[in-house]
N, C-alpha and C positions, 0 to 999 in steps of 0.2 A: 475477368482480369485478362491484360493483354500477356503478351510472352514474355514480359520481364518478370511476371508474378513467380515467386518461389515455389516449386513443388513441393506440398506437404510431406511426401515420402522422404525427400532429403533433407527436410527440416527434422523431422522426426528421429531420423537414424544416425544425426551428427549429436556431438557432445555437445552437452549445455554451454561450456564454456566457447566452443566454436560459435554456437548461435550470438553467444554475447558478442564476439568478435567480429560478426558479419550483420549487427544489429544497423538499422537505419538511423543515420544521423543527420542528414541532408533532407531539409524538408521536400526539396522540388526532385530527388531522386524517389521519395516515398509517394508523392503526387501522381509522378509519371507512371510509377508501377502501378497504382490504382486507378489510371487512364482519368485524372481529373486536371482538367485544366482550370489554372486559378491566376487572376491578376498578380505579377510578383510582387506588386507594391503591397498587398496584404500581408504577406509573410515577414515575419520578423528577423532580420538580418544584419549582423550576426545577433543570435539571441544569447544574452549574459547566462541564461539557464539553457544549456544547449539541449537539442533535441536527441532522446535515443529511444527507440521503438525496436524489440525483437521481432522478427519475422514471424513466429509463431503466434504474435499478437495482430501483427498487420494483415496477416492471411483472415482474421475473422472481420475486417473493414469490407464493407459494401463498394464494390468497385463504382466509380463514376460518381460517388455521391461524398460531395464536400461537407453535408451535414452528419455524416455517419457518426454516431455517438462515442466509438471507440477513438476514431480520429480526432473528434473535437477534444478529448481529453490530452492530447499528447503534441498537438500543431502548434509552434508558436506563432503567434500573430500580432500585429501591430496593438491590437487593443491592450496588451500588456504594458505598454508604455504610455499609456492616457493616465492622468492625474487621478489618483484615487484616494480622496480624503480618508482617514481612519485607518487605511492600509498601512500595516508596519512589517519591517524585516522579520520580528521576532514576536507574531500575531498570541502566543499562548505561554510567554514567560519563560520558554526554557533556559535561558541565560540566569535568570533569578533562581532556578531551581538548581542549577550545578553545583556537585558537592566534591568533584574531582575530574579530572580528564576522563571523560568517556560515562560519565554518570548523574543522572539526573533524578533527585529524590523530589518529587512533587507532591505525591498523595501519601496518606499513612498506610504504612504496611507494604506499600510496593516501591521498588527500585528500578528504574530504567537504564540499560546499558545501551550506549551508542557504539554498536560494535564495529560500524563500518559506515563510510560516507557513501558508498557504491550503491547503485540502483540499477536493475535491470531496464527499467522504464522510467523517463522523466515525465510525470504527470504535472501538467501546466499549473494547479492549484495547488502542489505540494507546500504545506506550511514550512518545511525545513528547506526550501529551495536557497534560502541564504544563510543557512547554519555554517559556522566556521569548522567545517569538518577537519580540514587538516589540522587544527589545533585540539579539536573535542573530541574525536572517536578514539577509541581504547588505545589504538596503537599497535603495531605488530607484534609486539610481545605482550599485549595486554595489560592495563594499568594495574599495577600492584596497588596502588592506592585506592581504586574503586573496589576490588575484590576485598582488601581489608575493611573499607567503610561497610560493605555488606556484612561480612563476618563479625563486625563488633557491632553491630545495629539490631539486636534481637527482636525489634518490632517489625522486621522487614520480613514477610513470610511468602513473598513473591516476586521474583526476577523475571524482569520483562527485557527479552532480546528485541533490540530496534535498530535504527540507523536512520538514512540507507535502509539496507535491507539486509539483515543478518545471514540470510541463504545465498548472499553474494560470496559469502565465506565458503572455503572448502569443509567438506564434514570432518576431515582430520583438525582443521583448525577449531570448529566448532566444538568439537569433543574436547580439546585443548581446555577450552574456555569452562565448560560443564564441569571438569575434572576438577578444576580449579576453584570453583563455586561448592563443590560439597563440602569444602573446610566448613561454611556457613551451615550449620547443623538444624538453625531453625529454620530454613527454606522449606517451605512446603508445596510450591507449585513453580512449573517455569512456563513463561508465555512468551510466544513468539510473534511478533507482528511482519507480515511479509506479503508482498505481492506476488512472488515467483511463481507460486502454485496456478495462477491466473494467467500471467503474463509471459511463462517461460515453464511449463510443467514438466518438461524433461528435466529439469533440476531435482525432482523428487525421485532420487535413485534409490537402488535396493540398498547403497551404502548409508543414504542418510535417513531411509525408515529403520534400519536396524539401529543407528544410533539413537535415534528417537524411542525405540521400543525398550531399549535397556537403560535409559535414564532411571534416577532413582526417585524422580518426582513424576506426579501427573504432569501431562503437558498440553497445554491450552494452544491452539494455532490460531491468530486471527488475520484471516485472509481479506483481501480489499477487492472486492467487484462493486462497479455502480450500475452495471448494464447487464440483462440477460444474456446479451450477445457476446458478453466475455467468456461465457461458458461454451465448450466444445467437448467432443469425445474424449479428447487427450486431457483437457483440465479435468473431465469426470474421474479418468483413470487415475489420473495423480492424487486426486482427493481421496479415491476410494484407496489408494495404498496409505495414504496417511491415517486413514480410519481404523485400517487392519493393523496399523502400528499403535493403536490404542490412542491416536490424538483425537482431542476434542475439538472439533471445527467450528469457528464462528465468522461471521462477516460482518465488516464495517462497511460503511458507504458513504459517501459525501454528496449531499444535495447540491446539482451544479445545473445551473439555468441554460435550457437548451440542450440537456442531455438526459435528464432523469428526472425532471421537474414535473411530471404527469402520473398521477395516482395509477392509471393502467401500467406505465411501465415500471414503476416501482413495484406494484404487485408481481408482475413478471418476473423481476428480479428476485423477490424473495421466494416465489415459487420454485423459480428454476435453482437458485441455490439450495433450497430443501430437498429438491430431487436428487442433487449432487451430493448429500450428505451434510449440509451446511446449515446451522440456524442463523437467523438474523440478530444481530448484537446491536450495534449503534448505527444509526442515521446522522451524520455530522452536519450541522449547520457550517457552511463555509468560513474556515480560518481566514480572518482577513489578513493574507499575505500580500505584500507588495507585489501588483502584476496581476491579482487574481480576481480582480474586481468584476469584469464581465462575466464572472460565473454566479454572482449572486442571486439568490432568491429572495423574495420580500417575505416579511413575516406573514402578512396576508395569506400569500399561497402557500406557506409552509404549514399553517394551521388549516387551512381547506385540505391539503393533500393528506394530513395525518388524520383527520375527521373521515374522510373518504377510505383511508386504508383502514382503518379501525372497523368500518362497517363492511368492508369486502372480505378481510383477512381473518383467519383463524389467530385468537391472541398470540399464541407462539410465534406465527410469523410477522406479527408487526415489531418493528425495530423502536429502540428510545431513541427519540428526536433529542440531540444534545448539542450543546456547546461547550468547547473548552475556553474558558475564560481565566486570563491570567491571574494569580493569586488565589484562586477559588480552590478548595480543597477536594474538589472532585469535580467530574463533568456535568455541567448544570442541566437538567431536564429542562425543556422549554414549552412543552404541551402535555 
């Protein structure tokens, strides 16, 4: 990369919130840093869903390559504005499952808390990019109604912290939330869905892992990586710290055209994740959210990829190909 490329040492030594403040928010600046010249007319400006990319993630992008698989996940382009029949602002029926501010109860036994609307990275295929976070996350004092709903619904045995990204909250705030959840004696597990161990590994601090290790429930953390290139030494170190804290690590990915819609690419992702201590979980069919149609992979291509993955990988490395369909009581297996 050119001289504008941030030094890894300066990034790794800074506090994670400082890294958030220095994230790339201007496509032209990111492309210039990567040494990529692009016709300005191809870039979506202004993007209704603004770009955000931490430097720690940008450093894993290949300089000079507009087709880099990480860059393609985060770069706003004009294809997002093309007409996309069948694509919706709420493709998975979140609003229909709302029980209170900050609480979605879609599936039996599990309740999901929208802890925050903030994310460290804005993925262009995000199914919640149109979600009304200002009105629907748990709020600064956390929604008493949401906590009470969980406490008064004994069939809920697993609470999912989601968002946005729950690890965007301070560890102190997360501890305040889990302290309040302890009133629901029927909770058996805590699940955390987060992209931060991948995109901002410095977030995995000793304070965070101490909180995780001392929770009264087993903790499952579902990270989100779509390509083996998203892993590096810093990510490996962060994941190792989580495992030492007793966290069960799973990975979910989204099947994305031009990024990971090849058998070899997905096989490498599953192998690389396992080497870092993460088991494959779900491979999601693209949620048909407005603006993401250019990432769609055909049903025929999906079937071919899954057949080849099963022939290539050990069974425990093959993710479940699923779709989240509004109104269904579970993620729907596709093949």
